[in-house]
C-alpha positions as CSV (number, residue, x, y, z in Angstrom):
1,M,2.6,-20.2,5.4
2,E,5.8,-21.3,2.8
3,G,8.1,-19.4,1.0
4,D,8.7,-15.8,1.5
5,P,5.6,-14.0,2.5
6,T,6.3,-10.5,0.0
7,L,4.7,-9.2,-3.3
8,R,5.8,-6.5,-5.5
9,L,2.7,-4.6,-7.0
10,R,3.2,-2.1,-10.0
11,V,0.5,0.5,-10.3
12,F,0.1,2.8,-13.3
13,D,-1.7,6.0,-12.5
14,L,-2.7,8.6,-15.4
15,N,-5.0,11.4,-15.6
16,C,-5.8,10.6,-19.7
17,W,-7.7,13.8,-20.1
18,A,-9.6,12.1,-23.2
19,I,-12.4,13.9,-24.4
20,R,-14.3,12.9,-27.4
21,Y,-14.2,15.9,-30.3
22,L,-12.2,17.9,-28.2
23,S,-9.2,16.6,-26.7
24,K,-6.4,16.8,-29.4
25,R,-5.0,13.8,-31.1
26,R,-7.1,11.8,-28.4
27,Q,-7.5,8.5,-30.4
28,E,-3.6,8.3,-31.2
29,R,-3.0,9.0,-27.2
30,V,-5.3,6.2,-26.1
31,R,-3.2,4.0,-28.8
32,L,-0.2,5.1,-27.1
33,I,-1.4,4.2,-23.5
34,G,-2.8,1.2,-24.5
35,D,0.6,-0.2,-26.4
36,T,2.1,0.8,-23.4
37,L,-0.1,-0.8,-20.4
38,R,0.6,-3.9,-22.9
39,R,4.6,-3.3,-23.2
40,E,5.2,-2.6,-19.5
41,S,2.6,-5.2,-17.8
42,F,1.3,-3.3,-14.6
43,D,-0.5,-5.4,-12.4
44,L,-3.2,-2.2,-11.7
45,V,-3.8,0.4,-13.8
46,L,-6.0,3.4,-13.0
47,L,-7.0,6.0,-15.0
48,Q,-9.1,9.3,-15.1
49,E,-10.8,11.4,-17.6
50,V,-11.5,8.8,-20.0
51,W,-14.6,10.7,-21.1
52,S,-15.4,8.4,-24.0
53,E,-16.8,4.9,-23.1
54,R,-16.1,4.1,-26.8
55,D,-12.1,4.8,-25.8
56,Y,-12.7,2.4,-22.8
57,S,-14.1,-0.5,-24.9
58,D,-11.1,0.4,-27.1
59,L,-8.8,-0.3,-24.3
60,K,-10.3,-2.9,-23.0
61,A,-10.3,-5.1,-26.3
62,K,-6.8,-4.2,-26.6
63,L,-5.8,-5.0,-23.0
64,G,-7.9,-8.0,-22.3
65,G,-5.0,-10.3,-22.7
66,C,-2.7,-8.3,-20.2
67,Y,-5.7,-7.2,-17.9
68,P,-8.6,-9.5,-17.6
69,F,-10.3,-7.7,-15.4
70,S,-11.6,-4.3,-15.7
71,H,-14.4,-1.8,-14.7
72,Y,-15.8,1.6,-16.0
73,F,-17.5,4.0,-13.5
74,R,-20.7,5.8,-14.5
75,S,-21.7,9.2,-13.3
76,G,-23.2,12.6,-13.8
77,V,-24.2,13.6,-16.9
78,I,-20.9,12.9,-18.7
79,G,-19.6,10.1,-16.9
80,S,-17.1,9.9,-14.1
81,G,-14.0,9.1,-16.5
82,L,-12.7,6.5,-14.0
83,C,-11.6,3.3,-15.1
84,V,-9.6,0.2,-13.7
85,F,-7.5,-2.6,-15.4
86,S,-6.3,-5.3,-13.4
87,R,-4.3,-8.7,-13.5
88,F,-6.1,-9.9,-10.6
89,P,-10.1,-10.5,-9.5
90,I,-12.0,-7.4,-9.0
91,L,-14.3,-8.9,-6.4
92,D,-16.7,-5.9,-5.8
93,T,-16.8,-2.5,-6.6
94,L,-18.4,0.7,-5.4
95,L,-19.1,4.0,-6.6
96,Y,-19.4,7.3,-4.2
97,Q,-20.2,10.7,-5.6
98,Y,-18.9,13.5,-3.7
99,S,-22.0,15.7,-2.0
100,L,-20.5,18.8,-3.8
101,N,-18.9,19.2,-6.9
102,G,-18.7,22.7,-8.5
103,Y,-21.6,24.7,-9.9
104,P,-24.0,23.7,-12.3
105,Y,-23.7,27.3,-14.2
106,M,-20.1,27.2,-14.6
107,L,-20.2,25.8,-18.1
108,Q,-16.5,26.5,-18.9
109,H,-15.4,24.2,-16.2
110,G,-18.0,21.8,-16.6
111,D,-17.4,19.4,-13.1
112,W,-20.4,19.6,-12.0
113,F,-21.8,17.7,-15.2
114,C,-19.3,14.8,-14.6
115,G,-20.1,14.2,-11.1
116,K,-17.0,13.5,-10.2
117,P,-16.8,10.6,-8.0
118,Q,-14.4,8.4,-5.5
119,R,-14.2,4.7,-6.4
120,D,-13.7,1.7,-4.8
121,C,-12.6,-2.0,-6.0
122,L,-12.4,-4.8,-3.7
123,E,-9.6,-7.1,-5.1
124,G,-8.6,-10.4,-4.5
125,L,-4.6,-10.7,-4.8
126,G,-5.1,-14.6,-4.2
127,G,-2.9,-14.9,-7.6
128,F,0.2,-14.0,-5.5
129,A,-0.1,-17.3,-3.7
130,G,2.2,-18.7,-5.8
131,A,4.9,-16.3,-5.1
132,G,4.8,-16.9,-1.3
133,M,1.8,-15.0,0.1
134,G,0.1,-18.3,1.0
135,V,-3.3,-16.6,1.2
136,T,-5.5,-14.1,-0.5
137,T,-5.0,-10.3,0.2
138,T,-7.8,-7.9,0.3
139,L,-6.6,-4.7,-1.5
140,P,-9.0,-2.1,-2.0
141,P,-7.7,0.7,-4.4
142,C,-9.4,3.7,-4.4
143,S,-9.2,6.0,-7.9
144,C,-10.6,9.4,-7.4
145,Q,-10.5,12.9,-8.9
146,L,-11.0,15.8,-6.9
147,H,-12.3,19.1,-8.1
148,A,-10.1,21.5,-10.1
149,E,-8.1,24.6,-8.7
150,Y,-8.4,26.8,-11.7
151,C,-7.2,29.8,-10.1
152,R,-5.0,29.2,-7.2
153,E,-4.8,33.4,-6.4
154,K,-9.0,33.2,-5.7
155,D,-10.2,29.8,-5.5
156,A,-13.5,29.7,-5.3
157,Y,-13.8,26.0,-5.5
158,L,-11.9,25.6,-2.3
159,P,-14.7,24.6,-0.1
160,H,-16.1,22.1,-2.3
161,R,-12.4,20.5,-3.0
162,L,-12.1,20.4,0.8
163,V,-15.5,18.8,1.4
164,Q,-14.6,15.9,-1.1
165,A,-11.2,15.8,0.4
166,W,-13.1,14.8,3.9
167,E,-15.6,12.6,2.5
168,L,-12.8,10.8,1.0
169,A,-10.9,10.6,3.9
170,Q,-14.2,9.6,5.9
171,F,-15.0,7.0,3.1
172,I,-11.6,5.3,3.2
173,R,-11.7,5.0,7.2
174,H,-15.3,3.6,7.3
175,T,-14.8,1.2,3.9
176,S,-11.2,-0.3,4.5
177,K,-11.0,-1.7,8.0
178,A,-11.4,-5.1,7.2
179,A,-8.5,-4.6,4.4
180,D,-5.1,-5.7,4.4
181,V,-3.5,-2.6,2.4
182,V,-5.0,0.8,1.3
183,L,-4.6,2.1,-1.8
184,L,-5.4,5.4,-3.3
185,G,-4.3,6.6,-6.8
186,G,-5.6,9.8,-9.0
187,D,-5.8,13.3,-9.4
188,L,-6.3,15.0,-6.3
189,N,-6.0,18.8,-7.9
190,M,-3.9,19.9,-4.8
191,H,-0.2,20.7,-4.2
192,P,1.1,18.4,-1.4
193,E,1.3,21.3,1.1
194,D,-2.3,22.2,0.6
195,V,-4.7,22.0,3.7
196,G,-6.8,19.0,1.8
197,I,-4.1,16.7,1.1
198,R,-2.6,17.1,5.1
199,L,-6.1,16.6,5.9
200,L,-6.8,13.6,3.5
201,R,-3.3,12.1,4.7
202,G,-3.6,13.0,8.3
203,W,-7.0,11.6,8.9
204,T,-6.4,8.3,7.2
205,G,-2.5,8.0,8.0
206,L,-1.9,7.5,4.2
207,R,1.8,7.5,3.0
208,D,2.9,9.4,-0.1
209,A,5.0,7.1,-2.4
210,F,6.6,10.0,-3.7
211,A,8.2,10.9,-0.4
212,E,8.5,7.3,0.7
213,A,10.1,5.9,-2.1
214,T,13.9,4.3,-1.9
215,R,14.3,5.1,-5.9
216,F,12.8,7.8,-7.8
217,E,13.2,8.9,-11.6
218,G,11.0,11.7,-13.4
219,C,10.5,15.0,-13.5
220,E,12.0,17.4,-11.0
221,D,10.1,17.4,-7.3
222,G,7.9,14.6,-8.8
223,C,5.8,17.2,-10.8
224,T,3.1,15.9,-12.8
225,L,2.2,19.0,-14.7
226,V,5.1,20.7,-16.2
227,P,5.4,23.6,-18.6
228,N,7.1,21.7,-21.3
229,N,4.1,19.4,-21.9
230,C,2.8,20.7,-25.0
231,F,-1.0,20.2,-23.8
232,T,-0.7,22.3,-20.6
233,V,-1.8,25.5,-20.4
234,K,1.6,27.6,-19.9
235,A,-0.2,30.7,-18.2
236,E,-1.5,28.5,-15.6
237,L,2.0,27.4,-14.5
238,L,3.7,30.8,-14.5
239,P,4.1,30.7,-11.0
240,F,5.7,27.5,-10.8
241,P,8.4,27.1,-13.5
242,L,9.1,23.5,-12.4
243,G,5.7,22.3,-12.5
244,I,3.6,21.3,-9.9
245,R,2.6,17.9,-8.3
246,I,-0.9,17.0,-8.0
247,D,-1.4,13.1,-8.9
248,Y,-0.5,11.0,-6.0
249,I,0.1,7.3,-5.3
250,L,-0.9,7.0,-1.3
251,Y,-0.9,3.8,0.5
252,K,-1.1,2.1,3.8
253,A,-0.8,-1.3,5.6
254,I,-4.0,-2.1,7.6
255,S,-3.2,-5.4,9.0
256,S,-0.3,-7.8,9.5
257,F,1.3,-5.8,6.5
258,T,3.9,-3.4,6.1
259,V,4.2,-1.8,2.4
260,K,7.4,0.2,1.2
261,C,7.7,2.0,-2.2
262,E,10.4,0.4,-3.9
263,E,10.6,2.7,-7.1
264,L,8.7,5.8,-7.9
265,K,8.9,7.0,-11.8
266,T,7.0,9.4,-13.9
267,T,6.8,9.9,-17.4
268,T,8.9,12.7,-18.5
269,G,7.4,14.5,-21.8
270,T,6.7,12.5,-25.4
271,A,5.9,9.1,-25.4
272,P,8.6,6.8,-26.9
273,G,9.0,7.6,-30.2
274,M,6.1,10.1,-30.6
275,D,5.9,13.6,-30.9
276,I,3.5,13.9,-28.3
277,P,2.9,13.1,-24.7
278,F,0.0,10.8,-23.2
279,S,-2.1,13.3,-21.6
280,D,-1.4,17.0,-20.1
281,H,-0.7,15.0,-16.8
282,E,2.8,13.3,-16.4
283,A,1.8,9.4,-15.7
284,V,2.6,7.9,-11.9
285,M,3.9,4.3,-11.9
286,A,4.9,2.8,-8.6
287,T,6.4,-0.6,-7.5
288,L,5.0,-1.3,-4.1
289,H,6.9,-3.9,-2.0
290,I,4.3,-5.6,0.0
291,Q,4.8,-8.2,3.3
292,R,3.1,-10.1,5.5
293,Q,4.4,-10.0,9.4
294,G,4.3,-12.7,12.0
295,Q,1.9,-10.5,13.8
296,A,-1.1,-8.5,13.3
297,A,-0.4,-4.5,13.0
298,G,-3.4,-3.1,13.8
299,A,-6.4,-2.3,11.8
300,N,-6.7,1.5,13.4
301,L,-6.6,3.8,10.7
302,G,-5.7,6.3,13.3
303,T,-4.9,9.9,13.2
304,A,-1.6,10.3,14.9
305,E,-0.2,13.4,13.9
306,P,0.6,15.7,16.4
307,T,-0.6,18.6,13.8
308,L,-3.5,17.0,13.2
309,V,-5.9,19.4,15.0
310,D,-4.5,22.5,13.6
311,V,-5.1,21.0,10.1
312,V,-8.6,20.0,10.8
313,T,-9.0,23.3,12.5
314,E,-8.0,25.3,9.3
315,A,-9.7,23.0,6.9
316,R,-13.1,24.2,9.2
317,T,-12.2,27.7,8.7
318,E,-12.1,27.4,4.9
319,V,-15.4,25.2,4.6
320,G,-17.0,28.0,7.2
321,V,-15.9,30.7,4.6
322,G,-17.6,28.7,1.8
323,L,-20.7,28.0,3.9
324,R,-21.0,31.8,4.6
325,A,-20.4,32.6,0.6
326,A,-23.1,30.0,-0.2
327,Q,-25.7,31.8,2.2
328,R,-24.9,35.0,0.7
329,Q,-25.9,33.6,-2.9
330,R,-28.9,31.6,-1.3
331,Y,-30.2,35.2,-0.3
332,S,-29.5,36.9,-3.5
333,T,-30.9,34.1,-5.6
334,G,-34.2,34.0,-3.5
335,R,-34.3,37.5,-3.5
336,M,-34.2,37.8,-7.4
337,A,-37.0,34.8,-7.6
338,V,-39.4,37.1,-5.2
339,L,-38.7,40.4,-7.8
340,A,-39.3,38.1,-10.5
341,L,-42.4,36.8,-9.2
342,L,-43.7,40.2,-8.2
343,L,-43.0,41.5,-11.6
344,L,-45.4,38.6,-12.7
345,L,-48.0,39.7,-10.8
346,L,-47.8,43.7,-11.3
347,Q,-48.1,42.3,-15.1
348,A,-51.1,39.5,-14.0
349,V,-53.0,42.9,-12.5
350,A,-52.0,45.4,-15.1
351,A,-53.5,42.7,-17.7
352,L,-56.8,42.1,-15.5
353,G,-57.4,45.7,-15.7
354,A,-57.0,46.1,-19.0
355,L,-59.9,43.5,-20.0
356,A,-61.9,45.0,-17.2
357,G,-62.2,48.3,-19.5
358,L,-60.3,50.2,-17.0
359,A,-58.2,51.6,-19.8
360,A,-60.6,51.6,-22.4
361,G,-59.0,54.2,-25.1
362,Q,-55.6,52.3,-25.0
363,P,-54.5,49.7,-26.9
364,F,-53.2,46.9,-25.0
365,P,-49.3,46.2,-25.9
366,K,-49.8,42.1,-26.2
367,L,-46.3,42.1,-27.6
368,S,-44.6,43.7,-24.9
369,F,-46.5,42.2,-21.8
370,S,-45.9,38.8,-23.5
371,L,-42.0,39.3,-23.9
372,L,-41.8,40.5,-20.4
373,A,-43.7,37.7,-18.8
374,F,-41.6,35.2,-20.7
375,L,-38.2,37.3,-19.4
376,A,-40.1,37.3,-15.6
377,I,-41.0,33.4,-16.2
378,G,-37.3,32.6,-17.0
379,V,-35.6,34.8,-14.3
380,L,-38.3,33.0,-12.0
381,L,-37.3,29.7,-12.9
382,L,-33.4,30.5,-13.1
383,A,-33.4,32.1,-9.6
384,T,-35.8,29.2,-8.3
385,G,-33.5,27.0,-9.4
386,L,-30.2,28.4,-8.3
387,H,-32.1,29.1,-5.1
388,L,-32.7,25.1,-4.3
389,F,-28.9,24.5,-5.6
390,H,-27.4,26.6,-3.1
391,T,-29.7,25.7,-0.6
392,M,-28.4,22.2,-0.7
393,E,-25.1,23.6,-0.9
394,V,-25.3,25.4,2.5
395,K,-27.0,22.2,4.0
396,M,-23.9,20.3,2.5
397,L,-21.2,22.7,4.2
398,Q,-23.2,23.3,7.3
399,G,-22.9,18.8,7.8
400,T,-19.4,19.0,7.0
401,E,-18.5,21.7,9.4
402,E,-20.4,19.9,12.1
403,Q,-18.6,16.8,11.6
404,M,-15.2,18.6,11.5
405,R,-16.3,20.2,15.0
406,M,-16.8,16.8,16.5
407,A,-13.7,15.4,14.9
408,L,-11.9,18.0,16.5
409,R,-13.6,17.9,20.0
410,A,-12.8,14.2,19.9
411,L,-8.8,14.3,18.9
412,Q,-8.9,17.6,21.8
413,E,-10.1,15.2,24.5
414,R,-8.1,12.2,23.5
415,P,-5.2,11.7,26.2
């Protein structure tokens, strides 16, 4: 290996909030994002909530010269919204959809319909050989978006988000053992002190670029959802006058490499020369210094934090709360389906009695019977569908709780 065995990787992460026909000034913002990415020339670009594939195609056409490699991840009913642009070859891709992702009947939130996934790209950074790396380095950047919070005081989605955080952590542990560096970027929809982010970082050993950065420039406390952004819902941020930090760049070296965050930046409002920002979220930009060591540092994504037992216990407790709520929902919808079925049977008996002449002097109310039958059938179908959904939810929560129980036992038995 000749020369200085180091590289500097510039990463751009942004939740674009680009929903066709609904997002304000969407086309203008997509154009601004494309112009900025061309001007800044990042090594790796991770975008979330690019719901329109036409927007992705426009960005790809504009950025093809600067970022010759890109991929759009399709998932769910309306798409995952995740895409990646890279200066270096993408060797392989993998998309894993979370087992739980909200509720289909919560139409105003819509998380279930996009099938929020985590996605993984294996990138061969062989292009750095000319900069002194001497070998091809594998770096699988993982981009993801977890279920939104919506209401912090009464967070009905917390168990689902914890299941997603656990699955993401397991995904990283089991798919990144052969990598040199692990990189995770995205909108995790969790505050830095939340149990989900502590579980993710503790279980994988990932480091927070904001906490590790040598230099920082941007919004106070690294916040990425701030009140002075014209696209944010101000009422949701009233308890947080400075805003909240829910977008992250996390990283870890696996083999014979070390990684340090030299600089972290966030955008701070409107785009240069414009009266609007890129998105309702501020962009996060990190410069990572990756250096090869003379000796392998080990490929263990270990769980070395002494408080990890407490974190997993707390997460398991919250999953248990969600499990009991799902069991109640399953019981309620099952009972509703049974009542609708009984109503249909009673109607059938009454109709047969009328046809048999048991009510011969009485006119048969066909219209009323038909309307009531349609209502009962509708309730039966809806309740049956919800019962099946909550049955699957119970099984997923039970499976995650069992996994956490086994993980706790392994941690407690470790000397």
